N, C-alpha and C positions, 0 to 999 in steps of 0.2 A: 118509108118516115125520114123528112129531112132533120138533120142533126144540127141541132141548137149551135150558136157559140158557146152559149152556159154549160148545154149538155157536153160539146167538145172539150172545155176545160174542167168539167168534173170527171171526165174520165181521165183526161189527165192525173190528176191528183189522188186516184184512187182505185188502191188495188187490193184484190179481194184474195188473196192468199190459202190454198189448199192443201191438207194434207195428202198425202197419195194412199198411203196401205192404211187399212180399217176406217179411211174416210170415206175416199172417193172409189175405192175396191177395197173386196176382201183381200185377205194378204197376199198379196203376187198373182194377182186373180185379172181379167178383161175388166173393165169399166164398164158399165152398163149405158146397152144406147141410149137411155134414154137422159142418165146424169151428162153424159157429154153433151148432148142437144143442149141442155139445159144451160152447162156453160157458156157454148157457143151463143147461145142466147144474151146470159149476163154480160159476156165481151165486149158487145155491142153496146154497153150503157159505162161500163168500169174496164180496169185493165186487171187481168186475172191470172196467177201462177201459181204455180205447184211446190211444195217440197215435201223430200223423202229422203230416206238411209240409203235405198237402193242405188244404184250406180245411174250415170243417162240411160246405159241399154235398157235395164229391167224395166225404167219408168216406162223407157219410148214402146216399149213392148206393151206394156199396161195401158195405155192411156192411146193408144193409136198403132200404125204402121210405121215403119223407117224413122222418119226423120218429122214425121207428122206433131208429135207434141212442139217442137219448138216451133212450129208456124200455129202452131192453135192454142197455145198461151205468150202470154207477153215475158213471164217469168219462170224459169226452170231450176231450180235446185235442188239437184243431186246429193248424193251424199253427206244430207245435214250440210249442206250451203256451201262444201269446200268444193265444187263445182259447179258453175253460177254460169244461166243464158239468160241472155235479154234482146227481146225483138231479132229473134231467133240468130242469134250471133254467140258464141263463145266469151263471157266477159273475165271468166278468173276460173283458173285450177289451183291448187292446194294439193299440196304433195304428202303424206304421214315422213316420210322420208326425210325429207328437209327439213319436220317440224320437229323429227323428234332424235334425226343421227342413226344413221347407219349399228354403230353400238348397241344403243341403248335399243330399235327397234330389234335387232335379233335376241337380244335377251330375254324382249316381253313375249316374240313369239316361239323362240326358245318354252319360254315357262311355261305358256299355253297348252302346246305340245306335249309337256311331263304332267302335267296338269292331268289333262285329257286320257291320256293313256291311262289314266290311274284308274278312269271312270269306270264304275260297273253299269251299265245300261241295257234295260230291254234291245233295245238296234240302238247299230251304229251302224253308217252310211258312210260315203267319201265325201273330201271337199272338207275339212275340218277348220280351215283358217282359208281366206280370200281376203287375198291385197287386193284393196281399190288406192284410187289412187289417194283422197285426203283420212281414207279409214281402214279399220283393219275390220272383219267380220267372223267372228269366233263362232263357231259352234260344235258344241258336244254330240249333236247326235249324227250332226252332217247336213250341209245343205244340200246333198244329194237326194235324201229323203223325198218319199211323196207327200201331196199334201196331207193325206191320210197319216201317216208315220209323224208330221210336225205337229198336227192336232193330238196325237197320241200324245208325245213327248210333253207338249203345255200343260196337259192335264197331268202327266207323273209327276212334271215339275214343281206341282203346286206343295206337296207337304214337305218332301225334302229339300227342296229348291235350290237345285245345283246350281244355278244358273246366280241366283242370289247370293250364293256362297262366293262363289267363284270370279264374280265381281270383285266383292271384298277384298278376294285374296288375291287379285289383281293389283286392285288399288294399293293396296297393303304392300305389296312385292314394288310396284311400278312409282310410286315414291315421290318423294324426296327430290328427284331429277326436276320432273315435270308437274308439280301438287298441281298446275292446272288444267292439264290431262284430265278425260272423263271416262270412264269405265259405264255403261249401260246395260240394263236387260231388255229388250226390246219384247217385239209382238212374241213369235210362239215357240224360237228356236236354239234364239242365239244370244250373245253378245256383239257391244260395239264398243270399240275404243275411241278416241278422238281427242286433241288437245284446245287446246283458248280457240284456237283458231275455226277450229270443227275435227276432232280426228274422235270418233267414237268407235266402240265395239260394237256394233248393230247390227243385231243380230236376223237372220232369218231373212233376208230382205233382198 
């Protein structure tokens, strides 16, 4: 079907932006083929984009193979928008070390490592802090946990609220120098830390 001039103008004006984990896909899982097909049908009428807390490689893995994601979506915002792609090209990339400075960044990492070392959990695995371009991902159970262990931890965290208590402690500690920075409790097993640009302790993604 031919695209009318009005249809082309509407496509340029309208952007439908979708969250990845928990919206287009279950957390850290592959997109359903029917959902992927629907999105491409929608793309024939409007521009489409995705935004997620994960780094680009994880988003690409969930939504396609290789670099398909930047070919299938007009906009891709990884790491809560600190890494941005538009029409297949890298548009902008912010780094947390430039935003916070090395001294404050190390203070934050050291504090989180000490904090997590004192936590007693049913299970601990590996990769407790993941350094990304624009954010830190902090996970008390460890990002290398299995999906089943992640779900178990998210259920366990409800009454004692390890993550929410931890995020308040980090907020109180982090302060002062960077009041615009944000600590978030995310989907299942972690925290994310980001600044006003977007630096977030976004967990488990």
